Biopython code that builds the backbone (N, CA, C, O; Angstrom):
import numpy as np
from Bio.PDB.StructureBuilder import StructureBuilder

atoms = [
    (1, "MET", "N", (0.712, -1.143, 0.080)),
    (1, "MET", "CA", (-0.132, -0.016, -0.087)),
    (1, "MET", "C", (0.784, 1.152, 0.042)),
    (1, "MET", "O", (1.660, 1.227, 0.904)),
    (2, "THR", "N", (0.490, 2.229, -1.028)),
    (2, "THR", "CA", (1.414, 3.343, -1.089)),
    (2, "THR", "C", (1.149, 4.396, 0.017)),
    (2, "THR", "O", (0.066, 4.200, 0.570)),
    (3, "LEU", "N", (1.804, 5.399, 0.464)),
    (3, "LEU", "CA", (1.621, 6.427, 1.219)),
    (3, "LEU", "C", (0.526, 7.274, 0.859)),
    (3, "LEU", "O", (0.045, 7.991, 1.737)),
    (4, "PHE", "N", (-0.020, 7.303, -0.502)),
    (4, "PHE", "CA", (-1.015, 8.245, -0.833)),
    (4, "PHE", "C", (-2.303, 7.285, -0.394)),
    (4, "PHE", "O", (-3.189, 7.765, 0.313)),
    (5, "GLN", "N", (-2.353, 6.087, -0.789)),
    (5, "GLN", "CA", (-3.453, 5.183, -0.293)),
    (5, "GLN", "C", (-3.853, 5.117, 1.349)),
    (5, "GLN", "O", (-5.001, 5.096, 1.792)),
    (6, "LEU", "N", (-2.708, 5.094, 2.065)),
    (6, "LEU", "CA", (-2.482, 5.137, 3.274)),
    (6, "LEU", "C", (-3.258, 6.131, 3.962)),
    (6, "LEU", "O", (-4.125, 5.874, 4.797)),
    (7, "SER", "N", (-2.872, 7.419, 3.531)),
    (7, "SER", "CA", (-3.169, 8.749, 3.972)),
    (7, "SER", "C", (-4.488, 8.973, 3.501)),
    (7, "SER", "O", (-5.172, 9.699, 4.223)),
    (8, "MET", "N", (-5.091, 8.464, 2.316)),
    (8, "MET", "CA", (-6.587, 8.696, 1.849)),
    (8, "MET", "C", (-7.364, 7.801, 2.712)),
    (8, "MET", "O", (-8.516, 8.045, 3.069)),
    (9, "SER", "N", (-6.648, 6.683, 3.059)),
    (9, "SER", "CA", (-7.710, 5.743, 3.818)),
    (9, "SER", "C", (-7.803, 6.523, 5.315)),
    (9, "SER", "O", (-8.860, 6.585, 5.944)),
    (10, "GLY", "N", (-6.674, 7.044, 5.733)),
    (10, "GLY", "CA", (-6.801, 7.857, 6.964)),
    (10, "GLY", "C", (-7.586, 8.738, 7.343)),
    (10, "GLY", "O", (-8.175, 8.900, 8.412)),
    (11, "LEU", "N", (-7.557, 9.592, 5.938)),
    (11, "LEU", "CA", (-8.496, 10.744, 5.975)),
    (11, "LEU", "C", (-10.057, 10.046, 5.803)),
    (11, "LEU", "O", (-10.849, 10.459, 6.650)),
    (12, "MET", "N", (-10.459, 9.325, 5.099)),
    (12, "MET", "CA", (-11.666, 8.581, 5.216)),
    (12, "MET", "C", (-12.323, 7.965, 6.577)),
    (12, "MET", "O", (-13.529, 7.880, 6.806)),
    (13, "PHE", "N", (-11.327, 7.585, 7.368)),
    (13, "PHE", "CA", (-11.529, 7.140, 8.699)),
    (13, "PHE", "C", (-11.975, 8.420, 9.650)),
    (13, "PHE", "O", (-12.898, 8.342, 10.461)),
    (14, "ILE", "N", (-11.310, 9.418, 9.466)),
    (14, "ILE", "CA", (-11.464, 10.609, 10.027)),
    (14, "ILE", "C", (-12.664, 11.077, 9.671)),
    (14, "ILE", "O", (-13.513, 11.112, 10.562)),
    (15, "LEU", "N", (-13.012, 11.515, 8.402)),
    (15, "LEU", "CA", (-14.167, 11.844, 7.882)),
    (15, "LEU", "C", (-15.610, 11.006, 8.297)),
    (15, "LEU", "O", (-16.732, 11.503, 8.389)),
    (16, "SER", "N", (-15.248, 9.689, 8.499)),
    (16, "SER", "CA", (-16.362, 8.432, 8.787)),
    (16, "SER", "C", (-16.742, 8.924, 10.191)),
    (16, "SER", "O", (-17.928, 8.868, 10.518)),
    (17, "ILE", "N", (-15.830, 9.398, 11.039)),
    (17, "ILE", "CA", (-15.895, 9.895, 12.520)),
    (17, "ILE", "C", (-16.723, 10.812, 12.614)),
    (17, "ILE", "O", (-17.701, 10.776, 13.360)),
    (18, "SER", "N", (-16.407, 11.784, 11.828)),
    (18, "SER", "CA", (-17.048, 13.337, 11.769)),
    (18, "SER", "C", (-18.541, 13.205, 11.375)),
    (18, "SER", "O", (-19.473, 13.751, 11.967)),
    (19, "LEU", "N", (-18.642, 12.316, 10.175)),
    (19, "LEU", "CA", (-20.017, 11.762, 9.847)),
    (19, "LEU", "C", (-20.860, 11.051, 10.936)),
    (19, "LEU", "O", (-22.088, 11.142, 10.950)),
    (20, "GLY", "N", (-20.239, 10.424, 11.739)),
    (20, "GLY", "CA", (-20.832, 9.897, 12.934)),
    (20, "GLY", "C", (-21.498, 11.048, 13.956)),
    (20, "GLY", "O", (-22.660, 11.140, 14.353)),
    (21, "VAL", "N", (-20.599, 11.700, 14.171)),
    (21, "VAL", "CA", (-20.924, 12.899, 15.212)),
    (21, "VAL", "C", (-22.035, 13.944, 14.435)),
    (21, "VAL", "O", (-22.904, 14.434, 15.155)),
    (22, "THR", "N", (-22.028, 14.184, 13.438)),
    (22, "THR", "CA", (-22.906, 14.900, 12.526)),
    (22, "THR", "C", (-24.263, 14.032, 12.723)),
    (22, "THR", "O", (-25.228, 14.516, 13.313)),
    (23, "THR", "N", (-24.274, 12.798, 12.224)),
    (23, "THR", "CA", (-25.599, 11.881, 12.393)),
    (23, "THR", "C", (-26.018, 12.200, 13.888)),
    (23, "THR", "O", (-27.209, 12.489, 14.003)),
    (24, "TRP", "N", (-25.234, 12.204, 15.117)),
    (24, "TRP", "CA", (-25.813, 12.498, 16.386)),
    (24, "TRP", "C", (-26.445, 13.571, 16.343)),
    (24, "TRP", "O", (-27.614, 13.587, 16.730)),
    (25, "ARG", "N", (-25.849, 14.679, 15.881)),
    (25, "ARG", "CA", (-26.428, 15.901, 16.120)),
    (25, "ARG", "C", (-27.892, 16.045, 15.254)),
    (25, "ARG", "O", (-28.796, 16.767, 15.676)),
    (26, "LEU", "N", (-28.008, 15.265, 13.991)),
    (26, "LEU", "CA", (-29.083, 15.235, 13.330)),
    (26, "LEU", "C", (-30.094, 14.508, 14.006)),
    (26, "LEU", "O", (-31.257, 14.832, 13.763)),
    (27, "LEU", "N", (-29.867, 13.541, 14.850)),
    (27, "LEU", "CA", (-30.861, 12.523, 15.645)),
    (27, "LEU", "C", (-30.953, 13.547, 16.900)),
    (27, "LEU", "O", (-32.135, 13.829, 17.097)),
    (28, "ARG", "N", (-30.335, 14.003, 17.542)),
    (28, "ARG", "CA", (-30.348, 14.722, 18.890)),
    (28, "ARG", "C", (-31.250, 16.047, 18.740)),
    (28, "ARG", "O", (-32.136, 16.254, 19.568)),
    (29, "GLY", "N", (-31.052, 16.819, 17.826)),
    (29, "GLY", "CA", (-31.608, 18.154, 17.957)),
    (29, "GLY", "C", (-30.690, 19.244, 18.265)),
    (29, "GLY", "O", (-29.514, 19.266, 17.902)),
    (30, "PRO", "N", (-31.253, 20.115, 18.925)),
    (30, "PRO", "CA", (-32.496, 20.529, 19.663)),
    (30, "PRO", "C", (-33.501, 20.925, 18.653)),
    (30, "PRO", "O", (-34.664, 20.524, 18.693)),
    (31, "SER", "N", (-33.047, 21.698, 17.770)),
    (31, "SER", "CA", (-34.055, 22.565, 17.039)),
    (31, "SER", "C", (-34.150, 21.956, 15.627)),
    (31, "SER", "O", (-33.465, 20.997, 15.272)),
    (32, "ILE", "N", (-34.945, 22.511, 14.940)),
    (32, "ILE", "CA", (-34.996, 22.124, 13.527)),
    (32, "ILE", "C", (-34.170, 22.649, 12.452)),
    (32, "ILE", "O", (-33.895, 22.120, 11.375)),
    (33, "PRO", "N", (-33.705, 24.154, 13.078)),
    (33, "PRO", "CA", (-32.474, 24.567, 12.049)),
    (33, "PRO", "C", (-31.280, 23.689, 12.347)),
    (33, "PRO", "O", (-30.677, 23.124, 11.435)),
    (34, "ASP", "N", (-30.944, 23.573, 13.578)),
    (34, "ASP", "CA", (-29.879, 22.623, 13.800)),
    (34, "ASP", "C", (-29.811, 21.262, 12.896)),
    (34, "ASP", "O", (-28.799, 20.975, 12.257)),
    (35, "ARG", "N", (-30.864, 20.540, 12.905)),
    (35, "ARG", "CA", (-31.108, 19.229, 12.008)),
    (35, "ARG", "C", (-30.817, 19.548, 10.646)),
    (35, "ARG", "O", (-30.144, 18.783, 9.955)),
    (36, "ALA", "N", (-31.379, 20.869, 10.113)),
    (36, "ALA", "CA", (-31.137, 21.226, 8.737)),
    (36, "ALA", "C", (-29.545, 21.154, 8.478)),
    (36, "ALA", "O", (-29.015, 20.377, 7.684)),
    (37, "VAL", "N", (-29.000, 21.917, 9.129)),
    (37, "VAL", "CA", (-27.538, 22.249, 9.077)),
    (37, "VAL", "C", (-26.753, 20.803, 9.101)),
    (37, "VAL", "O", (-25.938, 20.482, 8.236)),
    (38, "ALA", "N", (-27.129, 19.953, 10.254)),
    (38, "ALA", "CA", (-26.759, 18.533, 10.291)),
    (38, "ALA", "C", (-26.665, 17.920, 9.105)),
    (38, "ALA", "O", (-25.631, 17.447, 8.634)),
    (39, "PHE", "N", (-28.012, 17.918, 8.482)),
    (39, "PHE", "CA", (-28.204, 17.149, 7.276)),
    (39, "PHE", "C", (-27.537, 17.497, 5.993)),
    (39, "PHE", "O", (-27.354, 16.718, 5.058)),
    (40, "ASP", "N", (-27.184, 18.785, 6.048)),
    (40, "ASP", "CA", (-26.567, 19.476, 4.819)),
    (40, "ASP", "C", (-25.018, 18.868, 5.162)),
    (40, "ASP", "O", (-24.309, 18.507, 4.222)),
    (41, "MET", "N", (-24.616, 18.792, 6.327)),
    (41, "MET", "CA", (-23.191, 18.721, 6.633)),
    (41, "MET", "C", (-23.056, 17.058, 6.319)),
    (41, "MET", "O", (-22.021, 16.538, 5.903)),
    (42, "ILE", "N", (-24.278, 16.357, 6.595)),
    (42, "ILE", "CA", (-24.245, 14.854, 6.341)),
    (42, "ILE", "C", (-24.078, 14.550, 4.689)),
    (42, "ILE", "O", (-23.559, 13.513, 4.276)),
    (43, "MET", "N", (-24.540, 15.495, 3.906)),
    (43, "MET", "CA", (-24.496, 15.219, 2.584)),
    (43, "MET", "C", (-23.294, 15.968, 2.007)),
    (43, "MET", "O", (-23.013, 15.640, 0.854)),
    (44, "ILE", "N", (-22.486, 16.957, 2.600)),
    (44, "ILE", "CA", (-21.350, 17.397, 2.484)),
    (44, "ILE", "C", (-20.135, 15.938, 2.671)),
    (44, "ILE", "O", (-19.306, 15.582, 1.833)),
    (45, "HIS", "N", (-20.377, 15.375, 3.919)),
    (45, "HIS", "CA", (-19.494, 14.240, 4.413)),
    (45, "HIS", "C", (-19.627, 13.139, 3.276)),
    (45, "HIS", "O", (-18.601, 12.636, 2.820)),
    (46, "LEU", "N", (-21.009, 12.720, 2.766)),
    (46, "LEU", "CA", (-21.069, 11.619, 1.790)),
    (46, "LEU", "C", (-20.415, 12.059, 0.477)),
    (46, "LEU", "O", (-19.848, 11.178, -0.169)),
    (47, "VAL", "N", (-20.422, 13.330, -0.007)),
    (47, "VAL", "CA", (-19.807, 13.749, -1.368)),
    (47, "VAL", "C", (-18.311, 13.454, -0.960)),
    (47, "VAL", "O", (-17.619, 12.854, -1.783)),
    (48, "GLY", "N", (-17.829, 13.783, 0.098)),
    (48, "GLY", "CA", (-16.321, 13.571, 0.325)),
    (48, "GLY", "C", (-15.937, 12.364, 0.463)),
    (48, "GLY", "O", (-14.803, 12.141, 0.040)),
    (49, "LEU", "N", (-16.557, 11.412, 0.960)),
    (49, "LEU", "CA", (-16.256, 9.956, 1.086)),
    (49, "LEU", "C", (-16.299, 9.481, -0.545)),
    (49, "LEU", "O", (-15.346, 9.062, -1.201)),
    (50, "ILE", "N", (-17.495, 9.648, -0.929)),
    (50, "ILE", "CA", (-17.549, 8.957, -2.127)),
    (50, "ILE", "C", (-16.440, 9.399, -3.221)),
    (50, "ILE", "O", (-15.921, 8.691, -4.084)),
    (51, "ALA", "N", (-16.227, 10.743, -2.947)),
    (51, "ALA", "CA", (-14.957, 11.372, -3.880)),
    (51, "ALA", "C", (-13.647, 10.804, -3.779)),
    (51, "ALA", "O", (-12.918, 10.568, -4.743)),
    (52, "MET", "N", (-13.332, 10.561, -2.391)),
    (52, "MET", "CA", (-12.147, 9.945, -1.957)),
    (52, "MET", "C", (-11.967, 8.438, -2.487)),
    (52, "MET", "O", (-10.980, 7.980, -3.062)),
    (53, "TYR", "N", (-13.067, 7.832, -2.179)),
    (53, "TYR", "CA", (-13.441, 6.334, -2.531)),
    (53, "TYR", "C", (-12.859, 6.265, -4.283)),
    (53, "TYR", "O", (-11.960, 5.527, -4.683)),
    (54, "VAL", "N", (-13.551, 7.118, -5.015)),
    (54, "VAL", "CA", (-13.379, 7.234, -6.567)),
    (54, "VAL", "C", (-11.895, 7.240, -6.699)),
    (54, "VAL", "O", (-11.380, 6.390, -7.426)),
    (55, "VAL", "N", (-11.093, 8.178, -6.023)),
    (55, "VAL", "CA", (-9.854, 8.572, -6.207)),
    (55, "VAL", "C", (-9.001, 7.322, -5.798)),
    (55, "VAL", "O", (-8.036, 7.047, -6.511)),
    (56, "ILE", "N", (-9.209, 6.745, -4.987)),
    (56, "ILE", "CA", (-8.424, 5.287, -4.259)),
    (56, "ILE", "C", (-8.798, 4.123, -5.242)),
    (56, "ILE", "O", (-7.938, 3.338, -5.640)),
    (57, "VAL", "N", (-10.008, 4.046, -5.587)),
    (57, "VAL", "CA", (-10.309, 2.847, -6.733)),
    (57, "VAL", "C", (-10.136, 3.207, -8.164)),
    (57, "VAL", "O", (-10.205, 2.402, -9.092)),
    (58, "SER", "N", (-9.899, 4.529, -8.274)),
    (58, "SER", "CA", (-9.800, 4.897, -9.895)),
    (58, "SER", "C", (-10.954, 4.290, -10.924)),
    (58, "SER", "O", (-10.774, 3.729, -12.004)),
    (59, "GLN", "N", (-12.206, 4.587, -10.234)),
    (59, "GLN", "CA", (-13.230, 4.255, -11.131)),
    (59, "GLN", "C", (-14.189, 5.516, -11.577)),
    (59, "GLN", "O", (-15.152, 5.881, -10.902)),
    (60, "GLU", "N", (-13.824, 6.070, -12.698)),
    (60, "GLU", "CA", (-14.304, 7.170, -12.967)),
    (60, "GLU", "C", (-15.975, 7.371, -13.263)),
    (60, "GLU", "O", (-16.601, 8.404, -13.500)),
    (61, "VAL", "N", (-16.412, 6.035, -13.158)),
    (61, "VAL", "CA", (-18.054, 6.016, -13.492)),
    (61, "VAL", "C", (-18.602, 6.332, -12.120)),
    (61, "VAL", "O", (-19.805, 6.586, -12.063)),
    (62, "LEU", "N", (-17.946, 6.349, -11.092)),
    (62, "LEU", "CA", (-18.603, 6.675, -9.756)),
    (62, "LEU", "C", (-18.673, 8.214, -9.521)),
    (62, "LEU", "O", (-19.264, 8.697, -8.554)),
    (63, "ILE", "N", (-18.072, 8.905, -10.408)),
    (63, "ILE", "CA", (-18.015, 10.298, -10.408)),
    (63, "ILE", "C", (-19.679, 10.756, -10.580)),
    (63, "ILE", "O", (-19.997, 11.917, -10.324)),
    (64, "ASP", "N", (-20.443, 10.009, -10.917)),
    (64, "ASP", "CA", (-21.844, 10.077, -11.246)),
    (64, "ASP", "C", (-22.644, 10.118, -9.964)),
    (64, "ASP", "O", (-23.602, 10.867, -9.775)),
    (65, "ALA", "N", (-22.196, 9.307, -9.164)),
    (65, "ALA", "CA", (-22.819, 9.052, -7.804)),
    (65, "ALA", "C", (-22.388, 10.516, -6.969)),
    (65, "ALA", "O", (-23.237, 11.241, -6.451)),
    (66, "VAL", "N", (-21.238, 10.736, -6.951)),
    (66, "VAL", "CA", (-21.121, 12.164, -6.434)),
    (66, "VAL", "C", (-21.803, 13.302, -6.840)),
    (66, "VAL", "O", (-22.040, 14.230, -6.067)),
    (67, "LEU", "N", (-22.163, 13.285, -8.114)),
    (67, "LEU", "CA", (-23.171, 14.394, -8.556)),
    (67, "LEU", "C", (-24.570, 14.086, -7.935)),
    (67, "LEU", "O", (-25.196, 14.998, -7.395)),
    (68, "VAL", "N", (-25.039, 12.903, -7.995)),
    (68, "VAL", "CA", (-26.451, 12.702, -7.735)),
    (68, "VAL", "C", (-26.387, 12.702, -6.179)),
    (68, "VAL", "O", (-27.437, 12.904, -5.570)),
    (69, "VAL", "N", (-25.336, 12.509, -5.553)),
    (69, "VAL", "CA", (-25.700, 12.716, -3.936)),
    (69, "VAL", "C", (-25.539, 14.218, -3.655)),
    (69, "VAL", "O", (-26.186, 14.704, -2.727)),
    (70, "ALA", "N", (-24.601, 15.099, -4.502)),
    (70, "ALA", "CA", (-24.714, 16.490, -4.230)),
    (70, "ALA", "C", (-25.930, 17.330, -4.637)),
    (70, "ALA", "O", (-26.290, 18.375, -4.095)),
    (71, "VAL", "N", (-26.461, 16.758, -5.594)),
    (71, "VAL", "CA", (-27.589, 17.151, -5.985)),
    (71, "VAL", "C", (-28.969, 17.192, -4.748)),
    (71, "VAL", "O", (-29.584, 18.132, -4.243)),
    (72, "LEU", "N", (-29.059, 15.775, -4.595)),
    (72, "LEU", "CA", (-29.803, 15.480, -3.608)),
    (72, "LEU", "C", (-29.753, 16.055, -2.361)),
    (72, "LEU", "O", (-30.749, 16.268, -1.670)),
    (73, "GLY", "N", (-28.423, 16.359, -1.999)),
    (73, "GLY", "CA", (-28.305, 16.865, -0.888)),
    (73, "GLY", "C", (-28.905, 18.453, -0.749)),
    (73, "GLY", "O", (-29.597, 18.962, 0.133)),
    (74, "PHE", "N", (-28.351, 18.995, -1.968)),
    (74, "PHE", "CA", (-28.735, 20.197, -2.099)),
    (74, "PHE", "C", (-30.382, 20.683, -2.251)),
    (74, "PHE", "O", (-30.791, 21.782, -1.875)),
    (75, "LEU", "N", (-31.173, 19.692, -2.844)),
    (75, "LEU", "CA", (-32.660, 19.637, -2.966)),
    (75, "LEU", "C", (-33.167, 19.384, -1.617)),
    (75, "LEU", "O", (-34.131, 20.016, -1.184)),
    (76, "GLY", "N", (-32.437, 18.304, -0.789)),
    (76, "GLY", "CA", (-33.152, 18.228, 0.633)),
    (76, "GLY", "C", (-32.761, 19.404, 1.348)),
    (76, "GLY", "O", (-33.541, 19.672, 2.262)),
    (77, "THR", "N", (-31.866, 20.131, 1.226)),
    (77, "THR", "CA", (-31.495, 21.234, 2.409)),
    (77, "THR", "C", (-32.524, 22.401, 1.971)),
    (77, "THR", "O", (-33.204, 22.903, 2.865)),
    (78, "VAL", "N", (-32.665, 22.830, 0.724)),
    (78, "VAL", "CA", (-33.752, 23.673, 0.094)),
    (78, "VAL", "C", (-34.936, 23.236, 1.028)),
    (78, "VAL", "O", (-35.331, 24.041, 1.873)),
    (79, "ALA", "N", (-35.554, 21.932, 0.911)),
    (79, "ALA", "CA", (-36.735, 21.544, 1.271)),
    (79, "ALA", "C", (-36.901, 21.737, 2.644)),
    (79, "ALA", "O", (-37.944, 22.180, 3.125)),
    (80, "LEU", "N", (-35.797, 21.387, 3.375)),
    (80, "LEU", "CA", (-35.882, 21.830, 4.823)),
    (80, "LEU", "C", (-35.928, 23.059, 5.200)),
    (80, "LEU", "O", (-36.600, 23.427, 6.164)),
    (81, "ALA", "N", (-35.036, 24.027, 4.298)),
    (81, "ALA", "CA", (-35.322, 25.485, 4.605)),
    (81, "ALA", "C", (-36.511, 26.180, 4.193)),
    (81, "ALA", "O", (-36.759, 27.316, 4.596)),
    (82, "ARG", "N", (-37.189, 25.599, 3.478)),
    (82, "ARG", "CA", (-38.527, 26.007, 3.135)),
    (82, "ARG", "C", (-39.722, 25.380, 4.231)),
    (82, "ARG", "O", (-40.792, 25.858, 4.609)),
    (83, "PHE", "N", (-39.261, 24.527, 4.442)),
    (83, "PHE", "CA", (-40.205, 23.804, 5.931)),
    (83, "PHE", "C", (-39.911, 24.598, 7.139)),
    (83, "PHE", "O", (-40.877, 24.741, 7.889)),
    (84, "ILE", "N", (-38.863, 25.116, 7.481)),
    (84, "ILE", "CA", (-38.359, 26.056, 8.449)),
    (84, "ILE", "C", (-38.983, 27.274, 8.245)),
    (84, "ILE", "O", (-39.426, 27.808, 9.262)),
    (85, "GLU", "N", (-39.153, 27.934, 7.040)),
    (85, "GLU", "CA", (-39.597, 28.990, 6.711)),
    (85, "GLU", "C", (-41.012, 29.202, 6.779)),
    (85, "GLU", "O", (-41.423, 30.280, 7.210)),
    (86, "GLU", "N", (-42.031, 28.061, 6.304)),
    (86, "GLU", "CA", (-43.112, 28.145, 6.335)),
    (86, "GLU", "C", (-43.881, 27.806, 7.358)),
    (86, "GLU", "O", (-45.105, 27.939, 7.353)),
    (87, "GLY", "N", (-43.073, 27.251, 8.499)),
    (87, "GLY", "CA", (-43.580, 26.592, 9.638)),
    (87, "GLY", "C", (-44.035, 25.113, 9.398)),
    (87, "GLY", "O", (-43.863, 24.449, 8.376)),
    (88, "ARG", "N", (-44.653, 24.739, 10.561)),
    (88, "ARG", "CA", (-45.536, 23.247, 10.719)),
    (88, "ARG", "C", (-46.855, 23.436, 10.044)),
    (88, "ARG", "O", (-47.452, 22.379, 9.835)),
    (89, "SER", "N", (-47.412, 24.454, 9.680)),
    (89, "SER", "CA", (-48.670, 24.261, 8.977)),
    (89, "SER", "C", (-48.748, 23.803, 7.770)),
    (89, "SER", "O", (-49.846, 23.664, 7.232)),
]
sb = StructureBuilder()
sb.init_structure("model")
sb.init_model(0)
sb.init_chain("A")
sb.init_seg("    ")
for serial, (resi, resn, name, xyz) in enumerate(atoms, 1):
    if name == "N":
        sb.init_residue(resn, " ", resi, " ")
    sb.init_atom(name, np.array(xyz, "f"), 0.0, 1.0, " ", f" {name:<3s}", serial, name[0])
structure = sb.get_structure()
């Protein structure tokens, strides 16, 4: 295993730990805006993890997955922001 692959694996591990903490924030709350920010951060983490995996395995086909996750994350964040803006009614 090269130094590059080892360092990418370490970075993926650190990003995975950060993803777990952010997921805890999404589940724990305390308010809806906190959960919206946590959801957006989770999507950013997922894009980063998939992108790092694409670099490690050299599969350019998976770049489409990165784009799909990024777009879905953006749309989800917009939907949550609209929900917060309009209220629960």
